[in-house]
Steps between C-alpha positions, in 0.01 A plus 500: 500500500223401738550294816284225346752479215782463750315217675446322170867528409657417836236345726639147478864607553660540844706798378510717192732757346389831358666407170223243450245782489692704243456258209282601209585866472324620816584833658789424740436814702136407547593149617746639756246749630239227533742274687585783739129566557417133559796469738378802698152346509635173639399298196857434389820444700830634364801286591764690309508720196307316229400201715151469648247262653126527524381567854227296672219446421592549134790252498399148405848369580703584813865549398735255669787681679760303303345618172497859624867473599600369156318784326622776729865437413636320197701286494432349841394178665351437845740340746632466860245494784206566267556171317585308816182619672287415196632144514448463874874481565508780759230561762489881494256710301692710250329838452741627232547320167873477430645464152843487339584731211799606294370856538520725803403391848204672659171474686181582312182563698177466302129476582540124446786457747871557551758355263873480569751458218858387565775551244722218378756486223373355168695178548301430819166558328425128468306221664144616436210374293158611383229357726124524530460682831121542479238381255604641163779711651868425443817649645874447497586338834826362641526128557507420874869419466577839343274685744708364787829584329379850411411553866845386608673712235309818584521474881822551693596196706218291355728204440544450875323191636357719777328724246371206297367337816317822591306481173320191639494350154243233432437278200865482403439151361344670196839645405698362209826462688705449187359815341562691823867402512550558127341846512732595787803358320422692179475823697862458605425623851647315801221652710234339280687169484512486882131581531404249229694225677322573831160518333558180302599315817194626684275410204645149500432466872141615451458245222659226712786464253867577470599819310 
């Protein structure tokens, strides 16, 4: 396979898997050797075994961090501070993209950034949806309500009003307060119920309403 063939196959995609290049009875060993060579030459970026992106200036599409996170670990969805920052709900820049997964927790450092994965039990793997995060790029992302509850669930003491105040949350009026309370109730966690009640009250205040 020539590099021009790779560009033709993958140039319009933010990421690609080596399995895509193995269709049609090609020599698998040759493809792997070529990928290793192109990676060493800086033409291709390897994110994990079998997952790659074209490097600038060859890439026509810059991979969105949320898309990279989804593809690094499956199943997973982006959540907590990463979602809150993307929606302008917290003021801080978030340098690490955080996701929730039913697999193992861990931090993955790649040429495209750092990605943190937090483990939850399968019954808590809810409250996310597929969204367009960049033109033509889609990822599984927590709703703002679930992102907040995931943050509370995964952080010790995060249901305390002092902690929630320290987040300096903004734009709470965009929350679906009913969905927030229902998600917390379904989880069966007093910690989440307490946090949801505080957040719903604050959202109502921001909206000039009663919770």
